[in-house]
N, C-alpha and C positions, 0 to 999 in steps of 0.2 A: 504493500500500500504506500509506504513512504517513498520507496524507489520510484514507483509510478508517478507519484506526485512531483518528484524532482524532475523526472523526464518531461512531464507536462509543463513545468516551469520554463523549460528550454523551448519546448515545441510551440506553446501558445503564442509567444511573441513572433516566432517565425511565420506561423500561419497568418497572424494578423497583418504583418508587414506584406506578405504575399497577396493577401486579399486587397489591401489598400493599393498596392502597386498595380494590380490588374485593373482596378477601378480607374486609377489615374491614367494608365496606358490606354484604356478604352476611350476615355474622354479626349485624350490627346489625338487618337486616331479617328475620332468621330464615330465610334461604334461602342457606345456605353451599354454594357450588359447588366448594369446595376440599377436598382431602385432603393432609395434610402431605407424604407421600412422593411422591405424584404431582406435587405442585407443585414439589418440589426436583428431581425427575427432569426435568420440563419445562424448568425454567430451566437445568439442567445440560446439556440438549440444546442450548439456545441458546448456552451457553459453547463447546461443541465446534464448533458450526456457524460462529460468528464467528471462532474460532481458525483453522479450516480455510480460511475465506475470506481472512483476512488473510495467511495463508501462501501463498495463490495455488495451492492444491493441486488445480487443475483447469485444463483447457485447452479452447479452442474449436477444433474442426477447421476451422471457417469463421469468421473474425473479422469483426465489424461494420466495422472500419476498412478491411479489404480490400474489402468490398462497396461501401462509399462511394467508395473510390478508383477502382474499376473499373466501377461500375454506375450511379452517380448521373447523372440526367438534368439536374438543376438544381444550381446552386451557390448555396445560400442561407446567410444569415448567422444567427447565434444571436440571435433576437429572442424576445419573449414568445410570438409565434405558433409559432415553431419549437419551443419547449418544450411548448406545448399539443399540437402535432402528435405530438411524440415520446411524450408521455404516453399519448395515444390509441392510437398504434401499439403501444406496449409492452403496453397492456391487451389489445389484440386478440391479440398474440402470447401473452400470459399465459394467455388463455382456452384456446387450442389446446394449449399445452404442458401445462397443467393437465389438460385433458380426456384427452390421450394418456396421461399418467401414470396415470390411473384405468382405462384401457381395455386396456393392453398389459402383459403379465406382467413383462417386463424393466424397464420404466420405472416400474412401481409401486414397485419397491424404493426408489427415491430419494424417494418421497412418503409411503410407509407410516408413517414416523416421525411425520409431522405429524398423522396420524389416530390414532395409537396410544394417546393418552390416552383413558381411559374417563370423563373429566370434560370439560366444555366451559367454558373460562374464558380469561382473557387470558394465563395462563401457557402454555396449550397452543399458543397462537400462536407461542411461541418454539421449539417442537419443529420444528427444521428439519434438513435432510439434511446428512450428511457423506459419503454413499456415492456421490455423483456426481463422477467425476473427469474426465469428458469431456463437454463441452456439445455436443449434437448439434442443437440447435434454434435456433441463431443465424439460420438461413435464414428463420425466421418474421419477422425484422426487415427482410426484403427491401423491403417498401413504404416504410419510412423511408429505407433506403439509396438507393432509386431517386429518392425526393423530394429527396435530398441533405441530410438532417438530419445535422449534424456529429457525429462520434463523441464529442466532449467533452460534447455536449448529452445524449446517451444515458447517458453515465457519471454525469451529475448526476441525471438524472430517474430512473434505475433504482433507486437506493436509496430515493428518495422514494416511488416507486410501491410498493416492498416495505413500507416503514414504514406506508404508508397502509392496509395490510391488517390491521394489528394490532387496531384498536379494536373491530371487529365480532365478535370472539371472546368473546361474553358472553351470559349468560342473563338479565341484568338489564334489558335494553332490549327492549320489545315492538315491535309494528308501528310504523312511522314515517311513516304517511300517504302522501302523494304521492311521497316519496323512494323508496318501495318500487318505483316504476316506473322509476327511473333508476339508483340506486346499489345496490350490494350492501350489505345491512343485516344486523344480527345475526339476524333471523328467516330470511333467505335462507341465511345461512351455518350456522345450526343444522341446517338441512335437509342441507346439504352434508356435515357431519360425522356425520350419523346413519347407522346401519346398518339401519334399517327398510326393508323391501322397497319401500315407497312413495317413499323418499327416496334410495335407493342410487344413486350416480353421477349426481347432479343438482347444478345450480347451481355450475358451474365458474368463473363470472366472478370477477374479482378486484376491480375497482372499479365498472365499469358492468354492471348486471345484464342489459341488453338483449342482450348476446351470447347468453346462454342462451335468451332468448325468440326470438331470430332463428334460432338453430341447433337448437332443439327439445329443449333439456336443462333447461328451467325447471320447478321444482316449488315451489308455495307451501307454507308450513308449515301443516299442518292442525290445527285445534283439538282434534280427537278422536284424533290420533295423536302422542303426545309422543315426541320424538326420543330414541333410545338411542344413545349415543356410543361410538366406539372403532373397532376393525376386526373383521371377522367371524372372523378367526383371531387371537385375543388374544395379545399379546406375552408376558404373564406375567413381566415383569421391569421393574425401574426403571432398568436400565443402558442409557443411550441409544446407546452404541456397539454393543451387541448388537442392539438394536432396528433400527438402521440396516442391518444385514446379514442379518437373519433370513430375509426373503423370498428374497434372492439365494441364501442357503445352501440353502434348500428347493428352489429351482429347480435348483441345481447337483446336489444329491443325487438329485432326480427324474430329471434328464437322464442321470445315471450309472447309476441303477438300472433304468430302463425297458429292456425287451428290444426295443422297437420303434425301429429306427434312425431312422425319420422323426420320431418323437416326440422323440428326443434333440435335434433341431435346431429343430423348430417350437415346442417348449414356451416358448421365450424370447419369441415373438411372438404367442402365442395370447392370448385375452382374459384379463384378470386373474383369478387363481384357478383357471385350468384346469390339470389334472394328467393325465398319461397314465393310462389306465384300469387297467393292470396295477399301477402304483405306488400309485394311490389305494386299491386294494383291499388291497394287501399292507402298505402303510405309511400308515394313516389318520392325519390330523392333527386336532387339536381345532378345532371350528367351532361358533360360537354358533347354536343353533337356537331356544331359548326366550328371546326378547328381553327379556321382562319378568320372567323368573324366574332368569336366570343371575346369578352374583355377581361383582362387580368384583374384579380382582386386588388383593390387599392383604397385605403382610407384616405380621404381628402384632407391631408394634414397640413397645418400651417408651418411656416419655417420655424416658428418658435417651438412647436411640438417636436419637430424633427431634431432640433438642437437639444432639447431636453431629453429626448430618447437617447441620443448619443451620449449625453452626460450620464444618464442612468446606466447605460451599458458600460461606459468607462469606469464608473465607480464600482459596479458589480465585478468587473474584471480585476480591479485592485483588491477587493475583498477576497476574490477567488485565489489570486496569486499569494496573498498572505496565508490563506487557508492551506494551500498546497505546500508552502514553505515551512509550515509549522505542524504538520500532521503528527509528528513524533511527540510533540509537547502537549498538543491539545487532547489527544487520546479519546477513548470512549468514556462517557457518552457525549463528550463535547463535540466530537466530529459530526455526530448525527444532528445535534442542535444547530451547528454551523451550516451543515448541508441543507437543513430545513429552511434556514434563513435565506440561503442562496435561491432555493426554489421559489420561496414566497416573493423574493425581490423580482425575479424574472417574470413570474406570473403577474405581479402588480403592474409593472411598467409596460408589458406587452398588452395587457388589457386596456391601458390608456392609449397605446398605439392603435388599438382597434376602435377607439372612441367609445368604449363601453363605460357608462356612468358608474357601474359597479367597481370600476378601477379605484375609486376613492376608498371604498370599503376594504379592498385588498391592500391598498397602500397603508391605511391605518393599521390593519392587522399586522402587516410586515414590520412597520415601525414600532408598534407596541411590543411585538415579539423581540425585535432587536433591542429595544430599550430595556426589556426585562433581562436579556442576556448581559447587557452592559452594566446595569445598575445593581443587579443581584450579586455581582462579584466586584464591582467597582473597577472593572478592567474589561478589555476586549481581547480575551484569549491570549493574554500575555503581552499585549501591545505596550503597556506601561513601561515594560523593561526597556523598550527602544525609544518610546515617545510618550512621556508622562502626560502630555496635554491631549493625547489621542482620544481619551474618553470624551472630552468636550467637543472635539472636532466631529466625532461620530454622532454624538447626541445632536449637534447642530445640523448635521446632514438629515437625521430623522425628522427633525422639526421642519426644515426647509423642504424636504421631499413631500411631506404631507401638505404643506401650504401650497406648493406649486401645483400638485395634482388637484387639490381643491379648486385652485384658480382656473385650471383648464376645464374641469367639469362645470364650474359655475359659468364659464363663458358660453355654455350651451351645447356641450357634447351630448348628443342623443343618438340612439341607433338609427332612427328614421332619417335624421338630418345628415349623418356623417358616415355610417357604415354603408358604403355604396360600391358599385362597380364604377371605377373612375373612367374618364374619357381616355380612350386608347391613344397614346402619343406616337407609337410606331406600329406598323403592321408587322405581323409575325414574319411575313415573307421578307420584309426588309431587315428585321432584327436578326433573323437566323440564317441569312445568306452568308456563306463562308468564302 
C-alpha cells in the first residue's frame, strides 16, 4: 500500500503534465480535443480510482500467490526473462478481461466509466473504475502461475502494464506504420472507444494488438468513418461516482421491475445492453441513434464556475498527494476516514459542475466531515509537524468552499435552467478527422 502510494506520487504529476501538454498542443494546432468540465471530470475519476486502490477496497476470490504456491510446475527466479514473460501473460489476461467486460451486462458496469467521456484524449484514460470490489478474473493468470512466475514479479509488472496504456488515448497521432501490426496504437484505440456500429466492441488488446487479430475482434480505423466517442446510453453527468454505478443501478431496477422470473436472474449475464422486453417497453432509456447529429452533454457553465472547479480539483489533488505521502503514519482507521473525505470532496464539486442544487448539501456534508477530522484531533493527519498554521488554512478552505458553493447555487442553478445539452460547437466529422 505504501509503495503504491509512493509510485502514484511520481506518476500523478507526470500524467497531469501530459494531459495539460496535449490540451495546449491541440489548441496551438487548432484541433482542441478538450472541454473544461469533461477534462476535470476525467481527472477526478482518476482521483477516486487511485484512492480506492490505495485503500485496498477490493478482494480477489482466487489470489495469484495461492496459484503459484499450489500450481507452479517450475521454480524460476526473477530475471529479465521472467519479467518479459509476466508482461506477456498479463497482456493476454488483459485482453480477455477487457473483452468480457464489453460483452456481459454485469461486468460492463466496472468498465463503462472508462468509455463515458464523449471526448477522446489523454484525460479520458484516467477514467477508471471504483465499482469493482471483487476480482473474479485472477484465474486468467493461470499460465504465469503454472510457469512459476513469482508473485512479486506480477506486482511490479502490473502497474507498469497499466501505465503503458495511457499514451495511446489521443487524436493527435495518426497511423504509425509497421507498429500498427504489433502494438496497440492511438488509431486502434480510437476504434475501441467509438460507438459507431463498424467499431463497437472491437480492439480489446491493451499492449499487443495481435490478440484481436488472433481472436477475431480486430477493426482498422476507416478513413471515411470518423469515430464518435462515448457510450450508447450517455451518462449525462460529470460526477464520476454516479457514472461508476449507473449501469449497475439500471440492471438492479430492471431485475426488480420485470415480471419474468427468468429475466430477473439472467439479465446480469446477458450481452451488454440487453433488457427484459417488458421493462424496455415500459421504462425506455435514452440511447444514441443519430451518431453525427446528437449533442454532447455539457452544463452551460460560466467562466467563474469553471475557474472554481479547477480550484477545487487542484486543492483535492494537494490533499491526495499529502495522503499518499503519509500512508505509513496515518494508518488504519485514519486512511479510510481520509479516503472518505476525498470521495465526498469529488462528489460535492462535480455535483456543482452538473449545476445540481443538491451540491450545497454535499458541500456542507464534506466540510462538516472535514472539520470534524480537523478539530477532533487539532491537526490534519500530522500536518502540524510540517506546518503548524495548517489547521487554520484548512479550516479557512472549508468555510470558503461552503460560501462559494452557496453563492453559485443562490445565483440560480437549477436542473431545468442549467443541466442541458449544450449547443454543439464542432461537428463530430470535423472533430474526429485525423
